C-alpha positions in Angstrom: -9.1 1.2 10.6 -11.2 0.3 7.6 -13.6 -2.2 6.4 -14.4 -3.8 9.8 -17.6 -5.9 10.8 -19.1 -3.1 12.4 -17.8 0.0 10.5 -16.3 1.1 7.4 -14.2 3.8 9.1 -13.1 3.5 13.0 -11.4 6.5 14.4 -9.8 5.8 17.5 -8.9 9.0 19.1 -6.4 9.8 16.4 -5.9 12.4 14.0 -7.3 11.3 10.6 -7.6 11.9 6.6 -10.5 10.1 4.7 -11.0 12.7 2.1 -11.1 11.5 -1.5 -11.3 8.2 -0.1 -14.4 5.6 -1.2 -16.6 4.4 1.1 -18.8 1.2 0.4 -20.8 -0.6 3.0 -20.1 -4.5 3.3 -23.9 -5.0 4.9 -26.8 -3.1 5.5 -26.1 -2.8 8.9 -22.2 -1.6 8.9 -21.7 1.6 9.7 -19.9 4.4 7.5 -18.1 5.7 10.4 -17.4 5.6 14.1 -15.6 7.9 16.7 -14.7 6.0 19.6 -14.3 6.3 22.5 -17.1 9.0 23.0 -20.0 8.5 25.5 -22.2 7.6 23.5 -19.8 6.8 20.3 -20.4 9.1 17.6 -22.0 7.0 14.8 -23.0 7.7 11.0 -25.0 5.5 8.9 -24.4 7.1 5.7 -21.4 8.8 4.2 -23.9 12.1 3.8 -24.8 11.8 7.5 -21.3 11.6 8.7 -19.9 14.6 6.2 -22.9 16.7 7.1 -22.5 16.3 11.1 -18.5 16.4 11.3 -18.0 18.6 8.0 -15.1 16.4 7.1 -13.9 14.7 4.1 -16.2 16.4 1.5 -14.9 14.8 -1.6 -14.8 11.3 0.0 -17.5 9.2 -2.0 -19.9 6.3 -1.4 -20.3 3.3 -3.8 -18.6 2.0 -6.8 -15.0 1.5 -4.6 -12.4 -0.5 -6.0 -11.4 -3.6 -3.8 -9.0 -3.1 -0.9 -5.6 -4.6 -1.4 -5.0 -7.9 0.5 -3.9 -6.6 4.1 -0.3 -7.6 4.1 0.4 -8.1 7.6 -2.2 -11.0 8.0 -0.8 -12.5 4.5 2.5 -12.5 6.2 1.4 -13.9 9.4 -0.2 -16.6 7.6 2.9 -17.7 6.0 5.1 -17.4 9.0 5.2 -21.2 10.0 6.4 -22.1 6.8 9.0 -19.7 6.5 10.2 -20.6 9.9 10.4 -24.5 9.0 12.8 -23.7 6.2 15.0 -21.6 8.0 14.8 -24.5 10.7 15.3 -27.2 8.2 12.2 -29.3 9.2 8.8 -29.4 11.1 8.3 -27.2 14.1 7.6 -29.2 17.3 4.2 -28.7 18.7 4.2 -27.0 22.1 2.9 -28.3 25.1 
């Protein structure tokens, strides 16, 4: 998962590749990478710290990134009610 409130890269027990990717913090407190669940979780504040500790993604870079594309699932879920109205031919009754 990328660009969450807490981290740029959040790895949840998965094989991943971020080599060649660009990391850009959304806020000064945002972590570059976090690996979960480890006790304690492995957290890296900067890309250099992450690359040095993990020896991975050595051609990734920090800063100067192009904007991420819109989250497609979120955009589709926002338009669900309108699409449902068109299919059903009228307003959707409120659920109680």
